[in-house]
C-alpha positions, 0 to 999 in steps of 0.5 A, spaced: 638 384 390 638 392 391 645 394 388 648 401 390 651 405 384 659 406 385 664 411 382 664 407 376 656 408 375 657 416 377 661 417 371 655 415 367 651 420 370 655 425 366 652 423 360 645 424 362 641 430 358 639 432 351 644 432 346 645 434 339 650 431 334 653 432 328 656 425 325 662 425 320 662 418 317 668 415 313 667 415 305 669 419 299 666 424 300 665 423 307 658 423 309 655 428 314 649 427 318 645 430 324 641 428 330 639 428 337 639 424 343 636 424 350 640 420 355 637 418 362 639 414 368 636 408 370 636 407 377 643 410 377 646 404 375 645 404 367 644 410 362 639 409 356 641 413 350 635 414 345 637 417 339 634 420 332 637 422 326 639 422 319 641 416 315 646 416 309 642 416 303 636 419 306 631 417 311 631 417 319 634 412 324 632 411 331 638 408 336 638 405 343 644 405 347 645 402 354 651 402 358 652 400 366 658 397 370 659 390 372 662 390 379 664 383 379 667 383 372 670 390 373 668 393 367 663 397 363 657 393 359 652 395 354 648 394 348 646 398 342 641 397 337 638 401 331 632 401 326 637 400 320 639 393 322 638 387 326 644 386 329 644 387 337 651 390 339 654 387 346 659 391 349 665 390 354 669 396 356 673 400 361 675 408 362 682 410 361 686 413 367 684 420 366 677 418 367 674 422 361 674 416 355 670 410 355 672 405 350 667 399 349 669 393 345 665 389 340 664 384 334 659 384 329 658 384 321 664 388 317 661 394 315 664 394 308 665 386 307 659 382 306 658 376 310 664 377 314 665 379 321 670 384 324 672 387 331 670 394 333 671 399 339 667 405 340 670 411 344 666 416 348 670 422 350 668 427 355 671 434 353 667 438 358 660 438 361 657 440 355 661 437 349 663 429 348 665 426 342 663 419 340 668 415 335 667 408 332 673 404 330 674 397 326 680 393 327 684 392 320 687 386 317 694 390 319 692 390 326 691 397 326 684 401 329 681 405 323 676 410 325 670 410 321 665 415 324 666 421 329 660 424 332 661 431 336 655 432 341 653 438 344 649 438 350 642 442 349 639 441 356 
């Protein structure tokens, strides 16, 4: 098997590089954190993003995000892990019509209700070649998506 990158894979190449970010997480007061991320291509079919940043309450965390495109299923696929939890997050998603926003959906532990699970969507929005925004949303009991975290990324290289 020797699959070739398609136009959907080429979109992922826009994420390749070094980035710094500032996170604002929901709370009272909101939490602001900073970090860095290095994104590399894996054969033109996947991106691997390795992050390092501050944790709420102090300390450091490492994260790893993978995203690719499954031509047979016709959607983006990916995973996310972090040094602060044992959950493996598995994503499926798609690009919007304008081709500047990738929405990835997943399910996992509820962020505020112990023992419960919730549906989440993560959105990667390309503002331009040097800026992107990542936001995380949880599906509420009312059926509405609530943004729980936003990270603003700036390319450093």
